[in-house]
N, C-alpha and C positions, 0 to 999 in steps of 0.2 A: 533519398528516401522521403516519402511524403510525410507531412505532419501527423496524419492519422496513424501511419505505421510506426513512427517514432514514439508516439504516445502509447500505443499498445505495447511496444517493446519496453518502455519505461515501467509499465505495470508488471510485466513478466520479470523484468530485472529486479524490481523491488521485492517481489515474492521470493525470487531465488536468493537475493542478498539477505533477506530475513531468515531464510533457512540456513544459509551459510554463516550467519552472524558477521557479514561483511559490512562493518560499520562505515567504512570509507565510501562504499557505493551508496548505501542508504543516505549518508550525508550529502552526496552529490545530487541525488534524486529529489529529496525533500527540500522545500524552501525553508529559510530561516524562521519564518512565521507559521510553519506547518502546524496543523492541529488534527488529531485523530479523535473522533468521537466513537467510542465503543458502543456495542449494542446495549450495554448496561447504562449508558448515558455518561459514563466517565470520559473526561477530556484529558488528552495527553498532548504535550508539546513534542516537538521533534526530539529535544534532548531527553525527555522522559521516555519516549518510545524507544530510542536507541539504547538507553540504559536498561529498559525492560528486556530487550533482545539480548544485550550483552550479558546481563546477570541471570538469564534463564527464566525470568518471570513470565515471559512469552517465549515459548519454544515452538518452532515450526520445523516440521520434518519433511513434508511433501506437499506439492500443489498440483492439482489437475484443473486446467482452465476449461470451463464449460462454454462461456461466452465473454466477449469483451466488446462493448459498444462504445464508440467515440463520437462526440459531437463537437465541432469546432466553430467558434465565432470570433474571427480575427485573432487576437492574442490570448483568448480565453478558451478553455475546453472543459468538457465534462466526460467522464469515463464511468461506465458501469461494468464492473468485472464480477462475474459469477464464477467462483472457484471452489472446488472441493479441497479442503485443506486439512492435513493431518497435523494437529497442534495440541499443545499442552499449556493452556493459559492458567495463570495463577497456581502453578504447581499441581494442577489436576492431572489425572491419567490422560495419556494421549488418546485422542479420538478424532474421527473425521467430522469436520464442520462444513456446512454448505454456506460459505461466506459470500455475501454480496457487498462489494465495496463501491460506494458512490463517491467518486473523486472529482475534485475541482483542480484544474491545472491552469497555469499561466505561462506565457512565453516571456521570459525576462532576459534581457541581453542576448537575444537570439537563441535561448535555450529553454526548453520546456521543463518545468518543475511542478511537483505536486504540492498544492497548498492546503488541501483539506481532504480528509477521508471520513465518511460516515459509514460505519460497518453495521450490517444487519444480516439476517439469515434469509435464505430463499428456499 
């Protein structure tokens, strides 16, 4: 599988793992120094994100991918995913969100990992 396909699959796998509360998979996909910047400006570390998913602070129910764009430069890559997501953040009622995730990835020890995500709306 080509790097571009691997990276797109990582994105889809992260979305599914977040829905399934599959913390083992999330742990494998995100780098140890991962940071998520929410559209509110809040920063979450990998551990904080995983805890939010585990405890239901961030609940994901369904994802429909509109587009996934990948750009690769040696061992670094960027991904812009536009996904309609049925979610319930901060214990709000579940609703559909048009989430744009601007991700930075790095190939470390021959494995692609997500190191940063900036979330916004599209």
